[in-house]
N, C-alpha and C positions, 0 to 999 in steps of 0.2 A: 420443243428443246432442238437446238440446232444439231446436224447430226455428226457424224466421228470428224469428218474434217472442219466444224465450223460454220459450213455454209447454211446460209437463213432460207427457209421455204418463204415461198409467196406469202403466205398468212403470217409468217413470223414479220416479215417487211412490213407487213400492213400493220401487224399488232405494236411495232415499234414507232412506226409513223403516229399513231393513235396515242400512245403512251406519251410521246415528247410533244406532241400537241396540246395534250391534256397538263401536262408539267408548265407548257408556256401560255396556260390560260385560255385553252380553245383556239389558238391562230398559231401557225408555224412562226416561231421565233425569227427576228430579224436577225441576219449574218452580223457579228459585231465588226467585221471588216467593212463590206461593200454595202450593207443595210439590205441585200436582197432577203426574199424569203422563198426561195427556191432551193430545196434542199433534197439530195439523195440519201437513203440509207444504203452503206456499203453490205453487200451480199454474204459477207464471211465475218465471223468471229474472230478478234484479234486480242494479243494477251498485252498487258501491262505488266512487266517483272518488276518485282520488289528488290529494291538495293540497300544495303550492301547484302552480297549472298552470306547466307550462314557459315559457308566453308569455303575458306580462300580457293578459287581454283574451279570449284564446282558448277556445274549448268543448274540454274534456279528451275528451269521447269522439272529438271527432275525431282525434285524436293518439295514440290505442290507449293509454291509460293508465286504464283501469279495469277493476276485476274482478269476474267473475260470482258470484253469491252465490246460495244457497238460503236462503228463510225458511221458518222453523218456529214455529209460533203456536202457544202455550198456548191450548186453547180454552176454561179456566175464567177466567182474569183477562186475556187478551189480551198478556202479553208475549212477545217475539218475538226468535227467535236467529238468528243468519245464517253460515251455512258456504259455505267455498270452495268453488264448484263445480268446479272444475279438479282441486282435492286430493281431493274425492271420488271425481272419475272422471269427471264429465258432459262433460268437454271435454278435449281430448288436452292433456296433461302438456308443458311447454316441455323440448326436449332437453336432455342433460347437456353442459354447458359454457356454456350460452345464458347470455346476461345476466341472463335474467329468473328465473334459480335461485336462491335464496339460500343462502347457505353457510354 
């Protein structure tokens, strides 16, 4: 699991690289912009915030409604893909029956 600041260890970066390659059928995916296969895993987890906020004017991160993502950067053109860090296995997944699990 990433550290408290969301930094990925070298082993986690290798895990992410392998996970993406497996999802893409065994080879790095082609960039949808420049068609390159040259990618770099960003070294820190980011958060995608859910809108609208549940309470007007409140900060969403304080209310546990943000999703961790790992960024993967095309080193040729700069296009960046984001993958859900929980789904790929970097964080524990919600328990079955949890209200956080999509059906």
